[in-house]
Legacy VTK file of the C-alpha trace (Angstrom):
# vtk DataFile Version 3.0
C-alpha trace
ASCII
DATASET POLYDATA
POINTS 75 float
-72.463 23.308 -1.902
-70.771 20.866 0.418
-68.858 17.838 -0.766
-70.771 14.571 -0.528
-67.863 12.253 0.187
-64.399 12.665 1.591
-61.542 12.616 -0.928
-59.940 9.735 0.963
-60.487 6.148 -0.257
-62.550 5.357 2.852
-66.040 6.735 3.221
-67.261 8.164 6.517
-70.918 7.130 6.370
-72.043 9.088 9.417
-70.604 12.309 8.003
-72.116 11.638 4.580
-75.531 10.920 6.097
-75.348 14.141 8.104
-74.391 16.175 5.030
-77.121 14.617 2.888
-79.727 15.303 5.572
-78.565 18.914 5.721
-78.816 19.245 1.940
-82.337 17.788 1.952
-83.329 20.317 4.620
-81.948 23.084 2.404
-83.800 21.711 -0.634
-87.089 21.651 1.246
-86.604 25.156 2.583
-85.729 26.739 -0.756
-87.600 24.285 -3.040
-84.446 23.315 -4.919
-85.579 20.280 -6.932
-82.404 19.577 -8.997
-80.262 19.176 -5.887
-82.917 17.031 -4.230
-82.830 14.704 -7.238
-79.031 14.505 -6.965
-79.288 13.692 -3.265
-81.854 11.010 -4.022
-79.560 9.361 -6.563
-76.630 9.369 -4.149
-78.675 8.019 -1.243
-80.193 5.269 -3.372
-76.709 4.207 -4.490
-75.349 4.240 -0.938
-78.394 2.394 0.408
-77.965 -0.356 -2.197
-74.270 -0.756 -1.418
-74.290 -0.476 2.385
-77.851 -1.443 3.393
-77.662 0.163 6.825
-80.983 1.191 8.399
-79.900 4.837 8.523
-79.156 4.917 4.799
-82.379 3.124 3.917
-84.331 5.688 5.951
-82.401 8.516 4.294
-83.178 7.101 0.851
-86.879 7.035 1.736
-86.667 10.611 2.988
-84.911 11.732 -0.192
-87.546 10.076 -2.391
-90.336 11.655 -0.370
-88.649 15.060 -0.624
-88.350 14.777 -4.404
-91.991 13.728 -4.750
-93.133 16.591 -2.525
-91.126 19.147 -4.499
-92.376 17.767 -7.818
-95.987 17.969 -6.699
-95.573 21.420 -5.166
-94.380 22.795 -8.520
-97.802 22.117 -10.011
-99.885 23.497 -7.158
LINES 1 76
75 0 1 2 3 4 5 6 7 8 9 10 11 12 13 14 15 16 17 18 19 20 21 22 23 24 25 26 27 28 29 30 31 32 33 34 35 36 37 38 39 40 41 42 43 44 45 46 47 48 49 50 51 52 53 54 55 56 57 58 59 60 61 62 63 64 65 66 67 68 69 70 71 72 73 74
């Protein structure tokens, strides 16, 4: 699995957004619910702290992905 944030004290948001989007694509492809939940938690935290439109959209996408995977388990 890829690292979510850089080890440096500064956070490269564009790189983190790209990596989180890639992980959500992987989760949808292979129906990996635990990682999708982790991504959702990270995106919600980042969206609360930074409040950029890209992070807010990513947080919505992560929540939708988790809901879809939860529902698809029961179908």
